[in-house]
C-alpha positions as CSV (number, residue, x, y, z in Angstrom):
1,M,-97.3,-125.3,-6.1
2,E,-96.0,-123.3,-8.9
3,K,-96.2,-124.6,-12.3
4,T,-93.8,-124.5,-15.1
5,H,-94.2,-125.0,-18.9
6,Q,-91.6,-125.3,-21.4
7,I,-92.1,-124.3,-25.2
8,I,-90.0,-123.7,-28.3
9,R,-89.9,-120.3,-29.8
10,Y,-88.0,-118.4,-32.4
11,W,-86.5,-115.1,-31.7
12,K,-85.1,-113.2,-34.7
13,G,-84.4,-116.4,-36.5
14,Q,-83.0,-118.4,-33.6
15,R,-84.7,-121.5,-32.1
16,L,-85.0,-121.1,-28.3
17,S,-86.3,-123.2,-25.4
18,V,-88.5,-121.0,-23.2
19,E,-89.6,-122.2,-19.6
20,V,-92.4,-120.1,-18.1
21,T,-93.1,-120.4,-14.3
22,E,-95.9,-118.9,-12.4
23,G,-94.9,-115.9,-10.3
24,E,-91.9,-115.0,-12.5
25,L,-91.3,-111.6,-14.0
26,Y,-91.3,-111.6,-18.0
27,E,-91.4,-109.0,-20.9
28,I,-93.6,-109.2,-23.7
29,Q,-91.8,-109.7,-27.0
30,P,-94.1,-111.0,-29.7
31,E,-93.0,-113.5,-32.2
32,D,-95.1,-111.7,-34.8
33,P,-93.7,-108.3,-35.5
34,T,-97.3,-107.0,-36.5
35,N,-98.4,-108.0,-33.1
36,S,-97.0,-105.1,-31.2
37,G,-99.8,-104.0,-28.9
38,H,-98.0,-105.0,-25.5
39,L,-94.4,-105.0,-27.1
40,G,-92.0,-104.3,-24.1
41,R,-94.5,-104.4,-21.3
42,R,-93.6,-106.2,-18.1
43,C,-95.8,-108.8,-16.4
44,R,-95.9,-111.5,-13.8
45,V,-97.4,-114.9,-14.7
46,K,-100.4,-115.8,-12.8
47,G,-101.6,-119.0,-14.2
48,F,-102.1,-120.9,-17.7
49,D,-105.1,-121.6,-19.9
50,G,-104.7,-125.3,-19.6
51,E,-103.1,-128.0,-17.6
52,A,-101.4,-130.3,-20.1
53,M,-100.3,-127.9,-23.1
54,P,-101.4,-124.4,-22.6
55,R,-100.9,-121.8,-25.3
56,R,-101.5,-118.7,-23.2
57,A,-100.7,-117.2,-19.7
58,F,-102.7,-115.3,-17.5
59,V,-100.5,-112.3,-16.4
60,E,-100.6,-109.3,-14.2
61,Y,-99.2,-106.1,-16.0
62,E,-96.5,-104.2,-13.8
63,D,-97.6,-100.7,-14.9
64,T,-101.3,-101.1,-14.4
65,Q,-101.7,-104.3,-12.2
66,R,-104.5,-105.3,-14.6
67,I,-104.9,-109.0,-15.5
68,G,-104.5,-110.0,-19.2
69,L,-103.9,-113.0,-21.5
70,V,-100.7,-113.4,-23.5
71,R,-99.4,-116.1,-25.7
72,I,-96.7,-118.1,-23.9
73,G,-94.4,-117.7,-26.8
74,D,-94.5,-114.0,-26.5
75,L,-92.8,-114.0,-23.0
76,I,-89.2,-113.4,-22.4
77,E,-87.6,-113.8,-19.0
78,I,-86.1,-110.9,-17.2
79,I,-83.0,-112.1,-15.5
80,A,-81.5,-109.8,-12.5
81,D,-77.8,-109.4,-12.7
82,G,-75.3,-107.1,-10.7
83,D,-75.4,-104.3,-13.0
84,G,-79.1,-104.3,-13.6
85,E,-81.8,-106.2,-15.7
86,T,-81.2,-108.3,-18.9
87,R,-83.8,-110.2,-21.0
88,G,-83.4,-113.9,-21.3
89,A,-83.4,-114.4,-25.1
90,P,-81.1,-111.8,-26.2
91,A,-78.5,-112.8,-23.8
92,E,-78.8,-116.4,-24.9
93,I,-78.3,-115.3,-28.5
94,A,-75.3,-113.3,-27.7
95,S,-73.5,-116.1,-26.1
96,S,-74.1,-118.3,-29.1
């Protein structure tokens, strides 16, 4: 059974609700601009560090297939559309 967790995060001054689901593809976009070590890396969520209110997700990086631990608030969903792929947060901001 796949697990989903919803959190509130901020993206360039905008308040967003982010839903993170096991098995889905995400891009790492840290809220803190000084924390850019994994900026832009794509990953697939494998699990969470807690049951009720997790703070971090276990992910498998697409480029190396290694497992890592990432803050849930740093994940942006990648949405596949007809022309290619777009990131969830910028598309939501552009429409508002």
